[in-house]
DSSP file (Angstrom, degrees, kcal/mol; ACC not computed):
  #  RESIDUE AA STRUCTURE BP1 BP2  ACC     N-H-->O    O-->H-N    N-H-->O    O-->H-N    TCO  KAPPA ALPHA  PHI   PSI    X-CA   Y-CA   Z-CA
    1    1 A M              0   0    0      0, 0.0     2,-0.0     0, 0.0    61,-0.0   0.000 360.0 360.0 360.0 132.2   13.7    0.1    8.9
    2    2 A K     >  -     0   0    0      1,-0.1     4,-2.2     4,-0.0     5,-0.2  -0.334 360.0-114.7 -69.3 154.1   13.2    3.7    8.4
    3    3 A S  H  > S+     0   0    0      1,-0.2     4,-2.3     2,-0.2     5,-0.1   0.878 114.6  52.7 -63.1 -37.9    9.6    4.6    7.2
    4    4 A H  H  > S+     0   0    0      1,-0.2     4,-2.0     2,-0.2    -1,-0.2   0.889 109.2  49.9 -66.7 -36.9   10.8    5.9    3.8
    5    5 A D  H  > S+     0   0    0      2,-0.2     4,-2.1     1,-0.2    -1,-0.2   0.859 109.9  50.3 -66.7 -36.9   12.6    2.6    3.2
    6    6 A L  H  X S+     0   0    0     -4,-2.2     4,-2.2     2,-0.2    -2,-0.2   0.870 107.9  54.0 -65.1 -37.8    9.5    0.7    4.2
    7    7 A L  H  X S+     0   0    0     -4,-2.3     4,-2.1     2,-0.2    -2,-0.2   0.923 110.4  45.9 -60.4 -45.9    7.5    2.8    1.8
    8    8 A M  H  X S+     0   0    0     -4,-2.0     4,-2.4     2,-0.2     5,-0.2   0.871 110.8  53.5 -69.4 -37.6    9.8    2.0   -1.1
    9    9 A L  H  X S+     0   0    0     -4,-2.1     4,-2.2     1,-0.2    -2,-0.2   0.935 111.8  45.8 -59.6 -46.3    9.8   -1.8   -0.1
   10   10 A T  H  X S+     0   0    0     -4,-2.2     4,-2.3     1,-0.2    -2,-0.2   0.864 112.1  49.9 -69.3 -39.3    6.0   -1.8   -0.2
   11   11 A A  H  X S+     0   0    0     -4,-2.1     4,-2.4     2,-0.2    -1,-0.2   0.908 111.8  48.5 -61.1 -41.9    5.8    0.1   -3.5
   12   12 A K  H  X S+     0   0    0     -4,-2.4     4,-2.9     2,-0.2    -2,-0.2   0.922 111.0  50.9 -65.7 -43.5    8.3   -2.3   -5.1
   13   13 A A  H  X S+     0   0    0     -4,-2.2     4,-1.1    -5,-0.2    -1,-0.2   0.923 111.3  47.8 -59.9 -43.6    6.4   -5.3   -3.8
   14   14 A A  H ><>S+     0   0    0     -4,-2.3     5,-2.3     1,-0.2     3,-0.6   0.924 112.8  48.2 -65.3 -42.7    3.1   -4.0   -5.2
   15   15 A D  H ><5S+     0   0    0     -4,-2.4     3,-2.4     1,-0.2    -2,-0.2   0.898 102.5  63.5 -63.0 -38.6    4.7   -3.2   -8.6
   16   16 A D  H 3<5S+     0   0    0     -4,-2.9    -1,-0.2     1,-0.3    -2,-0.2   0.827 106.2  44.9 -52.7 -35.8    6.3   -6.7   -8.7
   17   17 A K  T <<5S-     0   0    0     -4,-1.1    -1,-0.3    -3,-0.6    -2,-0.2   0.115 123.6-106.5 -98.7  18.9    2.7   -8.1   -8.8
   18   18 A R  T < 5 +     0   0    0     -3,-2.4    -3,-0.2     1,-0.2    -2,-0.1   0.790  52.3 179.4  61.8  34.2    1.6   -5.6  -11.4
   19   19 A A      < -     0   0    0     -5,-2.3     2,-0.3    -6,-0.1     3,-0.3  -0.356  22.0-129.1 -57.9 144.6   -0.4   -3.4   -9.1
   20   20 A E  E    S+A   41   0A   0     21,-3.4    21,-1.5     1,-0.2    -1,-0.1  -0.798  72.6   6.2-107.1 147.9   -1.9   -0.4  -11.0
   21   21 A D  E    S-     0   0A   0     -2,-0.3     2,-0.4     1,-0.2    -1,-0.2   0.956  76.6-166.8  56.5  58.3   -1.8    3.3  -10.3
   22   22 A I  E     +     0   0A   0     -3,-0.3     2,-0.3    18,-0.1    18,-0.2  -0.606  14.5 167.7 -78.5 126.3    0.5    3.0   -7.3
   23   23 A L  E     -A   39   0A   0     16,-2.3    16,-2.7    -2,-0.4     2,-0.4  -0.978  24.5-150.0-138.6 159.0    0.6    6.2   -5.2
   24   24 A A  E     -AB  38 110A   0     86,-0.5    86,-2.2    -2,-0.3     2,-0.5  -0.989   5.8-153.5-128.2 137.6    1.9    7.2   -1.9
   25   25 A L  E     -AB  37 109A   0     12,-3.2    12,-1.7    -2,-0.4     2,-0.9  -0.917  18.9-133.4-106.8 129.7    0.5   10.0    0.4
   26   26 A N  E     +A   36   0A   0     82,-3.5    10,-0.2    -2,-0.5     9,-0.1  -0.780  27.6 177.9 -84.3 108.8    2.9   11.6    2.7
   27   27 A M    >>  +     0   0    0      8,-3.2     3,-2.5    -2,-0.9     4,-2.0   0.434  31.0 130.8 -94.7   0.8    0.9   11.6    6.0
   28   28 A Q  T 34 S+     0   0    0      7,-0.9     7,-0.1     1,-0.3     4,-0.1  -0.342  82.7   9.9 -60.5 121.8    3.6   13.1    8.2
   29   29 A G  T 34 S+     0   0    0      2,-0.5    -1,-0.3    -2,-0.1     3,-0.1   0.247 125.4  66.5  94.3 -14.4    2.0   16.0   10.1
   30   30 A L  T <4 S+     0   0    0     -3,-2.5     2,-0.4     1,-0.3    -2,-0.2   0.648 101.5  39.8-111.5 -21.5   -1.4   15.0    9.0
   31   31 A S     <  -     0   0    0     -4,-2.0    -2,-0.5     3,-0.3    -1,-0.3  -0.995  53.1-159.5-137.3 136.2   -1.8   11.6   10.8
   32   32 A A  S    S+     0   0    0     -2,-0.4     3,-0.1     1,-0.2    -1,-0.1   0.527  94.7  50.2 -88.1  -5.7   -0.7   10.4   14.2
   33   33 A F  S    S+     0   0    0      1,-0.3     2,-0.3    -6,-0.1    -1,-0.2   0.531 113.7  21.8-115.5  -2.3   -0.9    6.7   13.2
   34   34 A A        -     0   0    0     -3,-0.2    -3,-0.3    -7,-0.2    -1,-0.3  -0.975  45.9-152.6-159.7 146.4    1.2    6.5    9.9
   35   35 A D  S    S+     0   0    0     49,-2.0    -8,-3.2    -2,-0.3    -7,-0.9   0.817  88.4  19.1 -81.1 -35.8    3.9    8.4    8.0
   36   36 A Y  E     -Ac  26  85A   0     48,-2.1    50,-2.4   -10,-0.2     2,-0.4  -0.978  57.0-155.1-137.9 145.0    2.7    7.1    4.6
   37   37 A F  E     -Ac  25  86A   0    -12,-1.7   -12,-3.2    -2,-0.3     2,-0.4  -0.989  13.8-158.9-113.0 133.1   -0.4    5.6    2.9
   38   38 A V  E     -Ac  24  87A   0     48,-2.3    50,-3.2    -2,-0.4     2,-0.4  -0.950  10.4-171.7-106.6 131.4    0.2    3.5   -0.2
   39   39 A I  E     +Ac  23  88A   0    -16,-2.7   -16,-2.3    -2,-0.4     2,-0.3  -0.995  18.6 140.8-128.5 129.4   -2.8    3.1   -2.5
   40   40 A C  E     - c   0  89A   0     48,-1.7    50,-2.7    -2,-0.4     2,-0.3  -0.901  28.0-143.4-150.3 176.2   -3.0    0.7   -5.4
   41   41 A H  E     -Ac  20  90A   0    -21,-1.5   -21,-3.4    -2,-0.3     2,-0.3  -0.994   3.2-152.1-148.2 159.9   -5.3   -1.6   -7.1
   42   42 A G  E     - c   0  91A   0     48,-2.3    50,-1.8    -2,-0.3   -23,-0.1  -0.816  22.9-128.8-120.2 168.6   -5.6   -4.9   -9.0
   43   43 A N  S    S+     0   0    0     -2,-0.3     2,-0.3    48,-0.2    48,-0.1   0.438  86.1  28.7-101.9   1.7   -8.1   -5.9  -11.6
   44   44 A S  S  > S-     0   0    0      1,-0.1     4,-2.5    48,-0.0     5,-0.2  -0.952  82.4-107.9-146.5 166.8   -9.2   -9.3  -10.1
   45   45 A D  H  > S+     0   0    0     -2,-0.3     4,-2.5     1,-0.2     5,-0.2   0.955 119.6  52.2 -59.8 -49.1   -9.6  -10.8   -6.7
   46   46 A K  H  > S+     0   0    0      1,-0.2     4,-2.5     2,-0.2    -1,-0.2   0.885 109.6  47.6 -56.9 -42.5   -6.7  -13.0   -7.3
   47   47 A Q  H  > S+     0   0    0      2,-0.2     4,-2.5     1,-0.2    -1,-0.2   0.902 110.1  52.8 -68.2 -41.0   -4.5  -10.2   -8.3
   48   48 A V  H  X S+     0   0    0     -4,-2.5     4,-2.2     1,-0.2    -2,-0.2   0.923 113.6  45.0 -58.0 -44.1   -5.5   -8.1   -5.2
   49   49 A Q  H  X S+     0   0    0     -4,-2.5     4,-2.5     1,-0.2    -2,-0.2   0.894 110.6  53.6 -69.8 -38.5   -4.6  -11.1   -3.0
   50   50 A A  H  X S+     0   0    0     -4,-2.5     4,-2.3    -5,-0.2    -2,-0.2   0.916 110.4  46.6 -61.9 -45.3   -1.3  -11.6   -4.9
   51   51 A I  H  X S+     0   0    0     -4,-2.5     4,-2.3     2,-0.2    -2,-0.2   0.949 114.6  46.3 -64.2 -48.6   -0.3   -8.0   -4.3
   52   52 A A  H  X S+     0   0    0     -4,-2.2     4,-2.1     1,-0.2    -1,-0.2   0.882 112.5  51.1 -62.1 -36.2   -1.2   -8.1   -0.6
   53   53 A Q  H  X S+     0   0    0     -4,-2.5     4,-2.8     2,-0.2    -1,-0.2   0.893 109.4  51.2 -72.9 -38.9    0.6  -11.5   -0.2
   54   54 A E  H  X S+     0   0    0     -4,-2.3     4,-2.9     2,-0.2    -1,-0.2   0.907 110.0  48.4 -56.4 -47.5    3.7  -10.1   -1.9
   55   55 A I  H  X S+     0   0    0     -4,-2.3     4,-2.2     2,-0.2    -2,-0.2   0.916 112.5  49.7 -61.1 -44.4    3.8   -7.1    0.4
   56   56 A K  H  X S+     0   0    0     -4,-2.1     4,-2.5     2,-0.2    -2,-0.2   0.934 111.9  46.6 -56.0 -53.1    3.3   -9.3    3.4
   57   57 A E  H  X S+     0   0    0     -4,-2.8     4,-2.5     1,-0.2    -2,-0.2   0.906 112.9  49.7 -61.6 -45.0    6.2  -11.7    2.3
   58   58 A Q  H  X S+     0   0    0     -4,-2.9     4,-1.1     2,-0.2    -1,-0.2   0.891 110.4  50.7 -64.2 -37.7    8.6   -8.8    1.6
   59   59 A A  H ><>S+     0   0    0     -4,-2.2     5,-2.8    -5,-0.2     3,-0.7   0.962 112.5  46.8 -62.7 -51.8    7.8   -7.2    5.0
   60   60 A H  H ><5S+     0   0    0     -4,-2.5     3,-1.6     1,-0.3    -2,-0.2   0.883 109.9  53.2 -59.9 -41.6    8.5  -10.5    6.8
   61   61 A E  H 3<5S+     0   0    0     -4,-2.5    -1,-0.3     1,-0.3    -2,-0.2   0.761 112.1  45.4 -67.8 -25.0   11.7  -11.1    4.8
   62   62 A N  T <<5S-     0   0    0     -4,-1.1    -1,-0.3    -3,-0.7    -2,-0.2   0.139 121.8-103.4-104.0  17.9   13.0   -7.7    5.9
   63   63 A G  T < 5S+     0   0    0     -3,-1.6     2,-0.5     1,-0.2    -3,-0.2   0.704  73.4 140.2  74.4  20.0   12.0   -8.0    9.5
   64   64 A V      < -     0   0    0     -5,-2.8     2,-0.3    -6,-0.2    -1,-0.2  -0.852  45.5-136.7-102.9 125.8    8.9   -5.9    9.5
   65   65 A D        -     0   0    0     -2,-0.5     2,-0.8    17,-0.1     3,-0.1  -0.617   9.5-132.7 -80.9 140.0    5.9   -7.0   11.5
   66   66 A I        -     0   0    0     -2,-0.3    16,-0.2     1,-0.2     3,-0.1  -0.817  19.3-168.6 -85.2 111.6    2.4   -6.8    9.9
   67   67 A K        -     0   0    0     14,-2.8     2,-0.3    -2,-0.8    -1,-0.2   0.802  69.8  -2.3 -74.8 -26.5    0.4   -5.2   12.8
   68   68 A R  E     -D   81   0A   0     13,-1.1    13,-2.7    -3,-0.1     2,-0.4  -0.965  55.0-167.1-163.3 145.0   -2.9   -5.9   11.1
   69   69 A L  E     +D   80   0A   0     -2,-0.3     2,-0.4    11,-0.2    11,-0.2  -0.966  20.2 178.9-139.1 118.1   -4.1   -7.4    7.8
   70   70 A E  E     +D   79   0A   0      9,-2.4     9,-2.4    -2,-0.4    -2,-0.0  -0.944  54.7  14.6-124.8 141.5   -7.8   -6.9    6.9
   71   71 A G  S  > S+     0   0    0     -2,-0.4     4,-2.4     7,-0.2     5,-0.5   0.563  71.5 134.1  88.4  11.4  -10.0   -7.9    4.0
   72   72 A F  T  4 S+     0   0    0      1,-0.2     6,-0.1     2,-0.2   -20,-0.1   0.921  71.6  46.7 -62.7 -42.2   -7.7  -10.5    2.4
   73   73 A D  T  4 S+     0   0    0      1,-0.2    -1,-0.2     2,-0.1   -24,-0.1   0.892 115.5  44.9 -70.5 -38.3  -10.4  -13.2    1.8
   74   74 A A  T  4 S-     0   0    0      3,-0.1    -1,-0.2     1,-0.0    -2,-0.2   0.854  89.7-159.8 -72.7 -32.1  -12.9  -10.9    0.3
   75   75 A A     <  +     0   0    0     -4,-2.4   -27,-0.2     2,-0.1    -3,-0.1   0.854  59.8 106.3  62.0  38.9  -10.2   -9.2   -1.8
   76   76 A K  S    S+     0   0    0     -5,-0.5    15,-3.2     1,-0.2     2,-0.3   0.736  96.8   2.3-107.1 -45.1  -12.2   -6.0   -2.4
   77   77 A W  E    S- E   0  90A   0     -6,-0.3     2,-0.5    13,-0.3    -1,-0.2  -0.865  72.0-170.1-147.6 107.5  -10.1   -3.8   -0.1
   78   78 A V  E     - E   0  89A   0     11,-3.0    11,-2.9    -2,-0.3     2,-0.5  -0.871   6.7-160.9-105.1 129.8   -7.1   -5.3    1.7
   79   79 A L  E     -DE  70  88A   0     -9,-2.4    -9,-2.4    -2,-0.5     2,-0.6  -0.946   5.6-171.2-114.1 122.9   -5.5   -3.2    4.4
   80   80 A L  E     -DE  69  87A   0      7,-2.7     7,-3.1    -2,-0.5     2,-0.7  -0.966   6.6-160.6-117.1 116.6   -2.0   -3.9    5.5
   81   81 A D  E     +DE  68  86A   0    -13,-2.7   -14,-2.8    -2,-0.6   -13,-1.1  -0.865  19.4 167.0 -98.9 112.3   -0.8   -2.0    8.6
   82   82 A L        -     0   0    0      3,-2.6     2,-1.1    -2,-0.7     4,-0.2   0.070  54.4-111.1-106.8  20.0    3.0   -2.1    8.7
   83   83 A G  S    S+     0   0    0      1,-0.2    -1,-0.2     2,-0.2   -48,-0.1  -0.749 107.5  28.3  88.5 -98.1    3.2    0.7   11.4
   84   84 A D  S    S+     0   0    0     -2,-1.1   -48,-2.1   -50,-0.2   -49,-2.0   0.683 126.8  50.0 -71.6 -16.7    4.7    3.8    9.7
   85   85 A V  E     -c   36   0A   0    -50,-0.2    -3,-2.6   -51,-0.2     2,-0.5  -0.980  66.0-167.9-127.2 124.6    3.3    2.6    6.3
   86   86 A I  E     -cE  37  81A   0    -50,-2.4   -48,-2.3    -2,-0.5     2,-0.5  -0.970  12.8-155.8-114.3 124.5   -0.4    1.6    5.8
   87   87 A V  E     -cE  38  80A   0     -7,-3.1    -7,-2.7    -2,-0.5     2,-0.5  -0.879   7.3-165.0-106.5 129.6   -1.0   -0.1    2.4
   88   88 A H  E     -cE  39  79A   0    -50,-3.2   -48,-1.7    -2,-0.5     2,-0.6  -0.981   5.6-172.9-110.7 121.2   -4.6   -0.1    0.8
   89   89 A V  E     -cE  40  78A   0    -11,-2.9   -11,-3.0    -2,-0.5     2,-0.3  -0.960  15.4-171.9-115.8 108.6   -4.8   -2.7   -2.0
   90   90 A F  E     -cE  41  77A   0    -50,-2.7   -48,-2.3    -2,-0.6     2,-0.3  -0.714  31.5-117.6-102.6 151.2   -8.2   -2.2   -3.7
   91   91 A H  E >>  -c   42   0A   0    -15,-3.2     4,-2.2    -2,-0.3     3,-0.6  -0.650  46.5-109.2 -67.3 146.5  -10.1   -4.1   -6.3
   92   92 A K  H 3> S+     0   0    0    -50,-1.8     4,-1.5    -2,-0.3   -49,-0.1   0.893 116.9  48.7 -55.3 -46.3  -10.3   -1.5   -9.2
   93   93 A D  H 3> S+     0   0    0      1,-0.2     4,-1.2     2,-0.2    -1,-0.3   0.846 111.1  49.0 -67.7 -31.5  -14.0   -0.9   -8.8
   94   94 A E  H <> S+     0   0    0     -3,-0.6     4,-2.5   -18,-0.2     5,-0.3   0.834 103.2  61.4 -73.6 -31.9  -13.8   -0.4   -5.0
   95   95 A R  H  X S+     0   0    0     -4,-2.2     4,-2.7     1,-0.2     5,-0.3   0.933 106.2  45.2 -60.2 -44.2  -10.9    2.1   -5.4
   96   96 A S  H  < S+     0   0    0     -4,-1.5    -1,-0.2     2,-0.2    -2,-0.2   0.864 112.8  52.3 -67.9 -33.9  -13.0    4.4   -7.4
   97   97 A Y  H  < S+     0   0    0     -4,-1.2    -2,-0.2     1,-0.2    -1,-0.2   0.974 118.1  34.0 -65.5 -53.6  -15.9    4.1   -5.0
   98   98 A Y  H  < S-     0   0    0     -4,-2.5     5,-0.2     4,-0.0    -2,-0.2   0.840  84.9-167.8 -77.4 -34.0  -13.9    4.8   -1.7
   99   99 A N    >X  +     0   0    0     -4,-2.7     4,-1.7    -5,-0.3     3,-0.7   0.888  12.1 177.0  51.9  53.9  -11.6    7.3   -3.4
  100  100 A L  H 3> S+     0   0    0     -5,-0.3     4,-2.8     1,-0.2    -1,-0.1   0.804  73.5  67.7 -61.5 -30.3   -9.1    7.7   -0.6
  101  101 A E  H 34 S+     0   0    0      1,-0.2    -1,-0.2     2,-0.2     6,-0.2   0.924 106.2  41.0 -54.2 -45.7   -7.0   10.0   -2.8
  102  102 A K  H X4 S+     0   0    0     -3,-0.7     3,-1.6     1,-0.2    -1,-0.2   0.891 111.5  55.9 -71.9 -40.0   -9.8   12.6   -2.5
  103  103 A L  H 3< S+     0   0    0     -4,-1.7     3,-0.3     1,-0.3    -2,-0.2   0.920 119.4  32.6 -55.5 -49.3  -10.5   11.9    1.2
  104  104 A W  T >< S+     0   0    0     -4,-2.8     3,-2.2     1,-0.2    -1,-0.3  -0.154  81.1 136.7-102.0  37.2   -6.8   12.6    2.0
  105  105 A G  T <   +     0   0    0     -3,-1.6    -1,-0.2     1,-0.3    -2,-0.1   0.689  64.0  63.8 -58.4 -20.9   -6.4   15.3   -0.8
  106  106 A D  T 3  S+     0   0    0     -3,-0.3    -1,-0.3    -4,-0.1    -2,-0.1   0.561  82.0  95.3 -82.1  -6.5   -4.5   17.5    1.5
  107  107 A A  S <  S-     0   0    0     -3,-2.2   -80,-0.1    -6,-0.2    -3,-0.1  -0.712  80.9-119.7 -87.7 131.2   -1.7   15.1    1.9
  108  108 A P        -     0   0    0      0, 0.0   -82,-3.5     0, 0.0     2,-0.2  -0.314  27.8-110.8 -68.6 146.9    1.3   15.6   -0.6
  109  109 A L  E     -B   25   0A   0    -84,-0.2     2,-0.5   -86,-0.0   -84,-0.2  -0.482  25.3-145.6 -72.0 149.4    2.2   12.8   -3.0
  110  110 A E  E     -B   24   0A   0    -86,-2.2   -86,-0.5    -2,-0.2     2,-0.5  -0.974  18.3-120.8-117.2 129.4    5.4   11.0   -2.4
  111  111 A D        +     0   0    0     -2,-0.5     3,-0.1     1,-0.1   -88,-0.1  -0.593  38.7 163.6 -72.9 118.0    7.4    9.8   -5.5
  112  112 A V    >>  +     0   0    0     -2,-0.5     3,-1.8   -90,-0.2     4,-0.6   0.214  41.5 107.4-114.6  12.8    7.9    6.1   -5.4
  113  113 A R  G >4 S+     0   0    0      1,-0.3     3,-1.3     2,-0.2     4,-0.4   0.831  70.0  66.6 -64.4 -29.2    8.9    5.5   -9.0
  114  114 A E  G >4 S+     0   0    0      1,-0.3     3,-0.9     2,-0.2     4,-0.3   0.743  91.0  65.1 -61.8 -23.8   12.4    4.9   -8.1
  115  115 A A  G X4 S+     0   0    0     -3,-1.8     3,-0.9     1,-0.2    -1,-0.3   0.781  91.9  63.0 -66.4 -26.5   11.3    1.7   -6.3
  116  116 A F  G << S+     0   0    0     -3,-1.3    -1,-0.2    -4,-0.6    -2,-0.2   0.628  99.6  52.0 -76.9 -11.4   10.2    0.2   -9.6
  117  117 A T  G <         0   0    0     -3,-0.9    -1,-0.2    -4,-0.4    -2,-0.2   0.496 360.0 360.0-100.6  -4.8   13.6    0.2  -11.0
  118  118 A I    <         0   0    0     -3,-0.9    -1,-0.2    -4,-0.3    -2,-0.1   0.466 360.0 360.0 -62.7 360.0   15.2   -1.6   -8.0
């Protein structure tokens, strides 16, 4: 699966579980370990876990291996490494604290809105 297709798959999976403020950073040329970062948040531990679980299930259904999954039990910051796409699912309070968008502020935003209509 191409990295952009994987990006759209993860954005749709997050949206299906009502993730909020879904954004994608194009990391090509800025990072040696991923083409895209997806950042989103949920408003409760259960929602954070549901978002991460949906992304994991959609990846498996499409033949994509999860290389690493971190933080699922604590549900404050779940990281899913899908190779070309790394997904950060935050609890709302944690997202503002870590502010990855600012940390990677030189990365251009990738428009993933079309994934929400699929």
